[in-house]
C-alpha positions in Angstrom: -0.9 -12.9 4.0 0.7 -15.4 1.5 2.5 -13.5 -1.3 4.1 -15.1 -4.4 7.0 -12.6 -4.3 7.7 -11.9 -0.7 6.4 -15.1 1.0 4.4 -14.4 4.1 3.5 -10.8 4.7 2.6 -10.0 8.3 0.8 -6.8 9.2 -0.2 -5.3 12.6 -3.8 -5.0 13.6 -4.1 -1.4 12.4 -3.1 -2.4 8.9 -5.4 -5.4 9.0 -8.3 -3.3 10.0 -7.6 -0.9 7.1 -7.4 -3.7 4.6 -10.8 -4.9 5.7 -12.5 -1.6 4.8 -14.4 -1.1 1.5 -12.1 1.8 0.7 -9.0 -0.4 0.7 -10.8 -3.3 -0.9 -11.7 -1.2 -4.0 -7.9 -1.2 -4.8 -8.5 -4.8 -6.0 -10.3 -3.3 -9.0 -7.7 -0.5 -9.7 -5.0 -1.6 -12.1 -1.4 -0.9 -11.0 -0.1 -1.0 -14.5 -2.6 1.4 -16.1 -3.1 0.5 -19.8 -0.1 -1.9 -20.0 -2.4 -5.0 -20.1 -3.9 -3.6 -23.4 -0.5 -4.3 -25.0 0.8 -7.1 -22.7 -2.3 -9.2 -21.7 -0.5 -11.1 -19.0 0.6 -7.9 -17.2 -1.9 -7.9 -14.4 -1.3 -6.3 -11.1 -3.7 -4.4 -8.8 -3.1 -1.5 -6.5 -4.3 -3.9 -3.7 -1.4 -6.3 -4.3 1.0 -3.4 -4.8 0.0 -1.7 -1.6 0.5 -4.9 0.4 4.0 -5.3 -1.1 4.8 -1.7 -0.4 3.9 -2.0 3.3 6.0 -5.2 3.5 9.0 -3.6 1.8 8.7 -0.5 4.0 9.0 -2.8 7.0 12.0 -4.7 5.3 13.7 -1.4 4.7 13.3 -0.4 8.4 14.7 -3.8 9.5 17.7 -3.2 7.3 18.2 0.1 9.0 18.0 -1.6 12.4 14.5 -0.4 13.3 12.5 -3.4 14.5 8.7 -3.4 14.3 6.7 -3.0 17.5 5.9 -6.2 19.3 2.6 -7.7 18.1 -0.3 -6.5 20.1 1.6 -3.7 21.8 -0.6 -0.7 22.5 0.4 2.6 20.8 0.5 4.2 24.3 3.2 1.7 25.3 5.4 2.2 22.1 8.5 4.2 22.0 8.7 7.0 19.5 10.8 4.9 17.2 8.2 2.1 17.3 5.5 4.5 16.5 7.4 5.9 13.6 8.1 2.4 12.3 4.4 1.6 12.5 3.6 4.8 10.6 6.1 4.1 7.8 4.5 0.6 7.2 1.0 2.1 7.4 2.0 4.9 4.9 3.3 2.2 2.5 -0.1 0.4 2.8 -2.3 3.4 2.2 -0.2 5.4 -0.3 -2.4 4.5 -3.3 -5.9 4.7 -1.8 -6.8 7.8 -3.7 -6.0 6.5 -7.2 -8.7 6.6 -9.8 -9.3 4.0 -12.6 -6.3 3.2 -14.9 -4.0 4.8 -12.3 -1.6 7.5 -13.6 -3.2 7.5 -17.0 -6.4 8.8 -15.3 -4.3 11.2 -13.3 -2.6 12.7 -16.4 -5.7 12.8 -18.7 -8.6 13.5 -16.5 -7.5 15.3 -13.3 -6.0 18.4 -15.0 -9.5 19.2 -16.5 -11.2 18.7 -13.1 -8.7 20.9 -11.3 -8.9 23.8 -13.7 -5.5 22.8 -15.3 -3.5 23.0 -12.1 
C-alpha cells in the first residue's frame, strides 16, 4: 500500500482480508483528529490511514527489537510462537480503532458516559 509518510506498507493476507471488510472500510469516514479540522481546515486524517500506519509501525518496532515478520504466505500452523506473536502485534495495530464512533475521542468523552450510565 503506498503511503506518503512510510513509503510502501506491506501487510500479510490476514490484515489485507480485514482491510477489505465493510467494518474496516468505515474507518475512512471516521476522523482521526476529532474536531481539529474545524479550527485547522487542512488537518485531515482518517482512522483508516492512522490504522494502516499503526500496523506498519508495530512491524517496524518489532524489526528494531530483532523480531522478523513471518515469511509471506506461511500458514499459522507452521509459524513459531514468536512469528505468531509478531503477526498478532501487527494485527492489533491495524484493528485497534475499529470501535471508534464519529468525531473519535470527542464522541467518547461527550456521548458514551451518558450511554453507559456514567461509568
